[in-house]
C-alpha positions in Angstrom: 31.7 7.6 -9.1 30.8 10.3 -7.2 31.7 9.6 -3.1 31.3 12.8 -2.4 27.5 12.9 -3.7 27.0 9.6 -2.4 27.9 10.5 1.7 25.9 13.0 1.4 22.9 11.8 -0.6 23.1 8.0 2.0 23.6 10.6 4.9 20.3 12.3 4.4 18.4 9.1 3.6 20.3 8.0 7.4 19.5 11.2 8.9 15.5 11.2 7.3 14.9 7.5 8.6 16.1 8.4 11.8 13.7 11.8 11.9 11.0 8.8 10.7 11.4 6.6 13.4 11.3 9.4 16.0 8.5 11.3 14.8 6.4 7.9 14.7 7.5 7.1 18.7 6.0 10.3 19.4 2.9 10.0 17.3 2.3 6.5 18.6 2.5 7.3 22.3 3.0 10.9 23.3 1.4 13.7 20.7 -1.9 12.9 20.3 -2.4 15.1 16.7 0.0 14.7 13.7 -0.7 19.1 13.1 0.2 19.0 16.8 3.1 17.0 16.1 3.9 19.3 12.2 4.2 22.7 14.1 5.8 21.9 17.2 9.0 20.8 14.7 8.7 23.0 12.2 9.1 25.5 14.8 12.1 23.9 16.6 13.4 23.4 12.9 13.4 27.3 12.7 14.9 27.6 16.0 17.8 25.5 15.6 18.8 26.0 11.9 20.5 29.4 12.6 23.3 27.7 14.0 24.6 27.3 10.9 25.2 30.5 10.4 28.2 30.2 13.4 30.4 27.9 10.6 28.7 29.5 7.9 29.0 33.0 6.3 25.1 34.3 6.3 24.2 35.1 2.8 21.3 37.6 2.0 19.5 36.9 -1.3 18.5 39.4 -3.6 14.8 40.5 -4.4 14.6 38.2 -7.4 15.8 35.5 -5.5 12.9 35.4 -2.3 9.4 34.6 -5.0 11.7 31.0 -5.5 12.7 30.4 -1.9 8.3 31.7 -0.8 7.4 29.0 -3.2 9.4 26.4 -1.7 8.6 27.2 1.7 5.0 27.2 1.2 5.0 24.0 -1.3 6.7 22.2 1.6 4.3 23.5 3.8 1.4 21.7 2.2 3.7 19.0 2.1 4.4 18.6 5.4 0.2 18.3 6.0 -0.1 15.4 3.8 3.1 14.0 5.2 1.8 13.7 9.0 -1.7 12.6 8.1 -0.4 9.7 6.5 1.9 9.5 9.6 -1.5 8.5 11.7 -2.9 6.4 9.5 -0.6 3.8 8.3 2.9 1.8 9.7 6.4 4.0 9.2 8.4 1.3 7.2 5.4 1.0 4.8 4.2 4.6 5.2 8.2 6.4 4.5 9.3 4.2 1.9 6.6 5.3 -0.5 8.8 9.0 -0.3 10.7 7.4 -2.7 8.4 7.7 -5.5 9.0 11.2 -5.2 12.0 11.0 -7.6 9.5 9.8 -10.3 7.6 13.3 -9.6 10.7 15.2 -9.4 11.8 14.1 -12.2 9.3 14.8 -14.4 8.7 18.1 -13.4 12.6 18.7 -14.0 12.2 17.7 -17.3 9.3 20.1 -17.9 9.8 23.4 -15.9 13.9 23.6 -16.0 14.8 21.0 -19.2 16.9 18.9 -16.7 18.2 15.9 -18.6 19.5 12.4 -17.5 21.5 9.4 -19.3 19.2 6.6 -19.8 20.5 4.8 -16.6 19.8 7.7 -14.8 16.1 6.9 -15.1 16.5 3.1 -15.7 17.6 3.4 -11.8 14.6 6.1 -10.8 12.1 3.1 -12.5 13.7 0.3 -10.2 13.6 3.4 -7.1 9.5 2.9 -8.1 9.4 -0.7 -8.1 11.1 -1.2 -4.6 8.5 1.6 -3.1 5.6 -0.8 -4.5 7.1 -3.5 -2.6 8.2 -1.0 0.7 4.5 0.1 0.8 2.9 -3.5 1.1 1.8 -3.9 4.7 -0.9 -6.5 5.4 -2.8 -6.1 8.6 -5.6 -7.9 10.6 -8.3 -5.8 9.0 -6.3 -5.2 5.7 -5.1 -8.7 4.6 -4.6 -7.7 1.1 -1.9 -5.2 2.4 -3.3 -2.1 0.6 -4.0 0.7 2.9 -5.8 3.0 0.8 -5.5 5.9 2.8 -1.8 6.3 3.8 -0.5 5.8 0.2 -3.2 8.4 -1.6 -1.8 11.1 1.1 1.7 9.9 0.6 1.3 9.6 -3.2 -0.2 14.0 -3.1 2.8 14.1 -0.1 5.2 13.1 -3.2 3.5 15.4 -6.0 4.2 18.6 -4.3 7.9 17.7 -2.6 8.6 17.3 -6.2 7.6 21.1 -6.9 8.9 21.9 -3.6 12.7 20.2 -4.6 12.1 22.1 -7.9 11.8 25.7 -6.7 14.5 24.5 -4.1 17.0 24.3 -7.3 16.1 27.3 -8.6 16.7 29.1 -5.5 20.3 28.3 -5.1 20.9 30.4 -7.8 20.4 33.5 -5.7 21.7 32.2 -2.0 24.0 29.3 -0.7 22.4 26.0 0.7 23.1 27.3 4.5 21.4 30.4 4.4 18.7 29.3 2.0 18.2 26.3 4.8 17.6 29.4 7.6 15.1 31.0 5.4 13.2 28.3 4.7 12.9 26.4 7.8 11.2 30.2 9.1 8.9 30.3 6.3 7.7 26.9 7.1 7.5 27.5 10.3 5.1 30.6 9.6 3.0 28.7 7.3 2.7 25.8 9.8 0.6 28.0 12.2 -2.4 27.7 10.0 -2.5 23.9 12.2 -3.3 26.5 15.1 -7.2 27.2 14.1 -7.8 23.6 13.2 -6.3 22.2 16.4 -8.9 24.6 18.6 -11.2 23.6 16.5 -11.0 20.0 17.2 -10.5 20.2 20.7 -6.9 19.5 21.0 -4.7 21.5 23.8 -1.4 23.0 22.0 0.5 22.0 25.0 3.1 19.1 25.2 4.6 17.6 27.7 9.2 18.8 28.4 10.2 15.3 27.7 7.5 15.0 24.2 9.2 18.7 23.6 12.8 17.4 24.1 12.2 14.6 22.0 10.5 16.3 19.2 13.5 18.4 19.3 15.9 15.2 18.4 13.0 14.6 15.6 13.8 18.0 14.5 17.8 18.6 14.5 17.3 14.5 12.3 15.4 16.7 9.6 17.3 19.9 9.7 20.9 17.8 9.2 18.7 15.6 6.4 17.5 18.2 4.5 20.5 20.6 4.7 22.8 17.6 3.0 19.6 17.0 0.5 20.2 20.3 -0.2 23.9 20.1 -1.0 23.3 17.1 -2.8 21.7 19.4 -5.4 25.0 21.4 -5.9 26.7 18.4 -6.3 24.6 16.6 -8.6 23.4 19.8 -10.7 19.9 18.1 -10.6 16.7 16.9 -8.6 16.5 13.4 -9.2 19.9 11.8 -9.0 19.7 13.8 -5.2 16.5 11.9 -4.8 17.5 8.5 -5.7 20.2 8.6 -3.5 17.5 9.6 -0.7 15.7 7.1 -1.5 17.8 4.8 0.6 15.5 5.9 3.6 13.6 3.5 3.3 16.8 0.8 3.6 17.7 2.5 6.9 14.2 2.9 8.2 13.2 -1.0 7.0 16.1 -2.0 9.0 15.7 0.5 12.4 11.7 -1.0 12.3 12.8 -4.4 12.2 15.8 -4.1 14.9 13.1 -2.0 17.1 9.8 -4.7 16.6 12.4 -7.0 18.9 11.8 -4.5 21.4 8.4 -3.9 22.6 7.7 -1.1 24.3 10.2 0.7 21.1 8.6 -1.4 18.3 7.2 0.9 15.6 4.8 -1.6 13.9 4.7 -5.2 14.0 5.0 -7.5 11.1 5.8 -11.1 10.2 9.3 -12.1 9.3 8.0 -12.7 5.9 6.9 -8.9 5.4 10.6 -7.6 6.7 12.2 -10.3 3.9 9.9 -8.6 1.3 11.1 -5.0 2.6 15.4 -6.0 2.8 15.1 -7.7 -0.8 13.1 -4.2 -1.9 15.7 -2.3 -0.2 18.3 -4.3 -2.1 16.8 -2.7 -5.4 16.9 0.6 -3.9 20.7 0.1 -3.1 20.9 -1.2 -6.5 19.4 1.3 -8.3 22.1 4.3 -6.2 24.9 2.2 -7.3 23.2 2.5 -11.3 22.6 6.1 -10.9 26.2 7.0 -9.4 28.0 4.3 -11.9 
């Protein structure tokens, strides 16, 4: 088992789950529109990411590499719009774990676009992750007793497909630049792309001002997201592909279920409210994800 890959991949999942929890708290209570949050968090990511150049030497990619970096940033920006719309219409412990289905789309796209192939156990692990994601997305509510959240499910599936393309372009970009410098350029371009949300927010009559306390919490969420994405990109190099890092990243479903269950006992911090039976189902699905990770790295 590749211990470095396991630590980096699951560390990415943990950081991403913390970002998701903080994001949902902000969207529930402090920031009125998901696109306003998208605008601020991407701007803050672009501001703090250059800190990596204090530890790693800056590298300027050749002209031939910029097309892939631009494509990665453009698809990421599009995926973020789907993601934050899903955040606004579903509870985080059911919506965010659905991101685990990205492993299927990333695997298919990597096979078609890059000729990436793996042993049978990797593909079995990917299918098990998808099954676990289906269980994690079960989220009954008063007006939806069947637990089928069609709108957030559709938005998250669209997000996963587009993020699958992002993975391909990230992997291609790493032929020309190291992960650390890539992150600086990538987050700067994503922040610029997110500016297209401003006219939409103005049209909706949404103020662009955010309270200072909310801005500080958004900065915390941005730091978690930068850490998660950086470790995810580094895992591409460690794994030599995109499928295994996505299987490891699916552990965010495990962490967010545990975080949501813990926070549900604190009424002022609850991300969502579900019965103990639902949390047990989600925990069982999380165990299946852990088994999938073991199978992928066995």
